[in-house]
C-alpha positions in Angstrom: 8.2 18.8 14.5 7.0 16.9 17.5 3.6 15.5 16.8 3.4 12.6 19.2 2.8 9.0 18.6 0.5 7.5 15.9 -0.3 3.8 15.6 -0.7 2.5 12.1 -2.6 -0.8 11.5 -1.7 -2.3 8.1 1.5 -0.2 7.9 3.4 -3.1 6.2 1.2 -3.2 3.2 1.5 -1.5 -0.2 -0.2 1.8 0.9 1.0 1.4 4.5 4.7 1.7 3.7 4.2 5.1 2.0 2.0 6.2 4.9 4.7 5.3 7.5 7.3 7.2 5.4 5.1 10.3 5.2 4.3 10.3 8.9 8.0 9.9 9.8 8.9 12.8 7.5 6.2 15.0 9.2 7.8 14.3 12.6 5.5 11.7 14.1 6.7 8.8 16.2 5.2 5.8 14.4 4.1 2.5 15.9 3.4 0.0 13.2 1.0 -2.7 14.4 1.3 -5.9 12.3 0.7 -9.6 12.6 4.3 -10.6 12.0 6.7 -7.7 13.0 9.8 -9.7 12.0 8.8 -9.3 8.4 8.7 -5.5 8.5 12.2 -4.6 9.5 12.7 -2.4 6.4 10.1 0.0 7.8 12.5 1.0 10.6 14.9 2.8 8.2 12.1 5.1 6.9 12.7 7.4 9.9 15.4 8.4 12.4 16.8 5.9 14.9 14.0 4.9 17.2 11.3 6.9 15.4 9.5 3.8 14.0 8.5 0.9 16.3 7.1 -2.5 15.2 4.6 -4.2 17.5 2.6 -7.4 17.2 -1.2 -7.0 16.7 -4.0 -8.6 14.8 -7.2 -6.5 14.3 -9.3 -9.7 14.8 -8.1 -9.9 18.4 -9.1 -7.1 20.7 -6.5 -7.4 23.4 -3.6 -7.1 20.9 -5.3 -4.0 19.3 -5.7 -2.4 22.8 -2.0 -2.9 23.5 -1.1 -1.4 20.2 -3.0 1.9 20.8 -1.8 2.4 24.4 -0.2 5.9 24.7 -1.0 6.8 21.1 -2.2 10.3 20.1 -3.7 9.2 16.8 -4.6 6.0 15.0 -4.8 5.0 11.3 -6.4 1.8 10.1 -5.4 0.6 6.6 -6.1 -3.1 7.0 -8.0 -4.6 4.0 -8.0 -7.5 1.6 -9.0 -7.6 -2.0 -10.1 -11.3 -1.8 -11.0 -13.6 1.1 -8.6 -16.3 2.2 -9.1 -18.5 5.2 -9.7 -16.4 8.3 -8.8 -13.2 6.4 -12.4 -12.5 5.5 -14.1 -9.2 4.4 -16.4 -9.4 7.5 -13.5 -10.2 9.8 -11.2 -7.5 8.7 -13.3 -4.7 7.1 -16.1 -4.8 9.7 -15.1 -6.5 12.9 -11.4 -5.5 12.6 -12.3 -1.9 12.0 -14.7 -2.0 14.9 -12.0 -3.4 17.2 -9.5 -0.7 16.2 -12.1 2.1 16.6 -13.4 0.9 20.0 -9.8 0.5 21.3 -9.1 4.1 20.2 -12.2 5.4 21.8 -11.5 3.6 25.1 -8.0 5.2 25.0 -9.5 8.6 24.5 -8.1 9.0 21.0 -10.2 11.2 18.7 -7.7 11.7 15.9 -8.5 8.7 13.7 -8.3 7.8 9.9 -10.1 4.9 8.4 -9.1 4.0 4.8 -12.0 2.7 2.8 -12.7 2.7 -0.9 -14.7 4.6 -3.5 -18.0 2.7 -4.0 -18.4 1.7 -0.4 -22.1 1.0 0.1 -23.9 -0.8 2.9 -26.7 -1.9 0.5 -24.3 -3.2 -2.2 -24.4 -6.8 -3.5 -20.6 -6.6 -3.8 -19.2 -8.1 -0.6 -16.0 -5.9 -0.7 -18.0 -2.6 -1.1 -20.7 -3.6 1.5 -18.2 -4.5 4.2 -16.1 -1.4 3.5 -19.2 0.7 4.2 -20.1 -1.3 7.3 -16.5 -0.7 8.5 -16.9 3.0 8.0 -20.2 3.0 10.1 -18.5 1.0 12.9 -15.6 3.5 13.0 -17.9 6.5 13.1 -20.1 5.0 15.8 -17.1 4.6 18.1 -15.0 7.6 17.0 -17.4 10.3 15.6 -14.6 12.6 14.7 -12.9 10.0 12.4 -12.0 10.9 8.8 -12.8 8.4 6.1 -10.5 8.2 3.1 -12.0 6.6 -0.1 -9.4 6.2 -2.8 -10.0 5.0 -6.4 -7.5 2.3 -7.7 -4.1 3.1 -6.4 -1.0 2.9 -8.5 2.7 2.8 -7.6 5.8 0.6 -8.0 4.4 -2.3 -6.0 0.8 -2.0 -7.1 -1.4 -5.0 -8.0 -3.1 -3.3 -11.0 -0.6 -2.2 -13.7 1.9 -4.9 -12.6 -0.7 -7.6 -12.8 -1.7 -6.8 -16.4 1.8 -6.0 -17.5 2.8 -9.5 -16.3 -0.1 -11.0 -18.2 1.0 -9.1 -21.4 4.5 -10.7 -21.1 3.6 -14.3 -20.4 4.8 -16.8 -23.0 2.1 -17.3 -25.6 0.1 -14.3 -24.3 -1.5 -12.7 -27.3 -4.4 -10.8 -25.7 -5.5 -8.9 -22.7 -9.1 -9.2 -21.6 -11.4 -6.2 -21.6 -14.0 -7.2 -19.0 -17.4 -6.0 -20.0 -15.9 -4.4 -23.1 -13.5 -2.2 -21.1 -15.9 0.7 -20.6 -15.8 0.9 -16.8 -14.3 4.3 -15.7 -11.4 4.6 -13.2 -9.6 7.6 -11.6 -6.2 6.1 -10.7 -4.4 7.9 -7.8 -0.7 7.7 -6.9 0.0 5.9 -3.7 2.3 8.7 -2.5 -0.5 11.2 -2.9 -2.9 9.0 -0.8 -0.2 8.8 1.9 0.3 12.5 1.9 -3.4 13.1 2.2 -3.6 10.7 5.2 -0.6 12.3 6.9 -2.1 15.8 6.3 -5.5 15.1 7.9 -3.8 13.3 10.9 -1.4 16.3 11.2 -4.3 18.8 11.4 -6.6 16.6 13.4 -9.6 14.7 12.0 -13.0 16.4 11.7 -15.5 13.7 10.7 -14.9 14.4 7.0 -15.2 11.8 4.2 -12.7 12.3 1.4 -12.9 10.7 -2.1 -9.4 10.5 -3.5 -9.0 10.2 -7.3 -6.2 11.2 -9.6 -6.2 14.2 -12.0 -7.9 12.3 -14.9 -10.6 9.7 -15.5 -9.9 6.7 -17.9 -11.8 3.8 -19.2 -10.4 0.3 -18.5 -9.7 0.0 -22.2 -7.7 3.3 -22.2 -5.7 2.1 -19.2 -4.8 -1.2 -21.0 -3.8 0.8 -24.1 -1.6 3.0 -22.0 0.0 0.0 -20.3 0.8 -1.7 -23.6 2.3 1.6 -25.0 4.4 1.9 -21.8 6.0 -1.5 -22.2 6.0 -1.4 -26.0 4.1 -4.6 -26.5 1.5 -5.4 -29.1 -1.4 -7.4 -27.7 -5.0 -7.8 -28.8 -7.5 -6.2 -26.5 -10.2 -8.8 -26.3 -13.7 -7.8 -25.1 -15.1 -10.3 -22.6 -18.8 -10.0 -21.9 -19.8 -9.9 -18.2 -21.1 -13.5 -18.3 -17.7 -14.6 -19.5 -16.0 -12.4 -16.9 -18.1 -14.1 -14.2 -16.9 -17.5 -15.5 -13.3 -16.3 -15.3 -13.9 -15.2 -11.7 -15.2 -18.6 -10.8 -12.1 -20.2 -12.3 -9.9 -17.7 -10.4 -11.6 -18.7 -7.2 -11.0 -22.4 -7.9 -7.3 -21.8 -8.6 -7.1 -19.5 -5.5 -8.2 -22.4 -3.4 -4.8 -24.0 -4.0 -2.2 -23.4 -1.3 -0.1 -20.2 -1.9 -1.9 -19.4 -5.2 -3.8 -16.1 -5.1 -6.8 -15.9 -7.4 -6.2 -13.9 -10.5 -9.9 -12.8 -10.4 -13.0 -13.4 -8.2 -16.7 -13.1 -9.0 -16.9 -10.4 -6.3 -14.2 -8.4 -8.1 -16.1 -8.9 -11.4 -19.2 -7.3 -9.8 -17.1 -4.5 -8.6 -15.6 -3.9 -12.0 -19.1 -3.2 -13.4 -19.3 0.0 -11.5 -17.4 3.2 -12.4 -14.7 3.9 -9.8 -14.5 7.7 -9.9 -14.9 10.6 -7.4 -18.5 11.9 -7.1 -19.1 15.5 -8.3 -20.1 16.7 -4.9 -17.4 14.8 -2.9 -14.6 16.4 -0.8 -11.3 15.4 -2.2 -7.7 16.5 -2.8 -8.6 20.1 -3.5 -9.6 20.5 0.1 -6.1 19.4 1.1 -4.2 21.6 -1.3 -2.1 18.7 -2.7 -0.6 18.5 -6.2 -1.2 15.1 -7.8 1.0 12.8 -9.9 -0.3 11.4 -13.1 0.0 7.8 -14.4 2.0 9.2 -17.3 4.7 10.6 -15.0 5.0 7.6 -12.7 3.9 4.3 -14.3 6.3 3.9 -17.3 9.4 4.0 -15.1 8.4 1.1 -12.8 7.0 -0.9 -15.7 10.4 -0.9 -17.5 11.1 -4.4 -16.2 8.3 -5.7 -18.5 9.8 -4.2 -21.7 12.1 -6.3 -23.9 15.6 -6.1 -22.4 14.2 -4.2 -19.4 16.4 -1.2 -18.4 18.4 -1.6 -21.6 15.2 -1.3 -23.7 15.3 0.8 -26.8 12.0 1.6 -28.6 12.0 0.1 -32.1 11.8 2.6 -35.0 9.0 1.6 -37.4 
């Protein structure tokens, strides 16, 4: 198939790598716009020779964005951060960055545009992450009215920052418990990264139509159920310790303080704590995977395999008989 050229911003990230692979498989020429192209050489082998091009661009700088979309037929913006660090702020990336990408696409006459946001995006939210995600959506739609918005729930996959993070905590020396923030009652609808990538590739392939999709996996879980599943997957016995929200907020403050150290990402922030108070599931009336005709993977079929490294003896693990 010859589908033209698509520019992907954020193509070197966790979700981006799967999106690049899906687009290449579907026959697109892919231009990956990234701040440091020399760090993304592994992306080139996801397609045929010459099919994937790496270019330098930073969504905070309009001129680099404009160069990156020159000659493109479609644009995908995946750029996002889960916590703020230096100039990589929510406002700078989720709002101004999204606006720069959308305005550059509009100036180039590109109407086939996907903006990746998140379930819970709300311009009136007191959660900075959710508020800026919604403002980014509005900026994109103002510049490119035909843009599709993709709002996934928490995304899982081999390189994810969710199951891997808590599995690592469960295997730390002296680690006897995992925290259940707010009691562990918040609901999530985990979605496989490959399914999100396939959804993005499909809507770009058929041309965007100003649709907002909420992307959740086949089942809803509480945070406590996800931790129980994780511990079973790595065959570890750990206490699941309920932490009230006031205590979780204190943990978030400590996480921000440690995150202020050079090269130390925060294990939790107060903004993330506020986000964890709200169920992260697809709304009953939302357009989702059903509209795209995609079959979804479950956490049960994917997660245990990539968590094997956290089991005792790793790939040589044998479940103990009790």
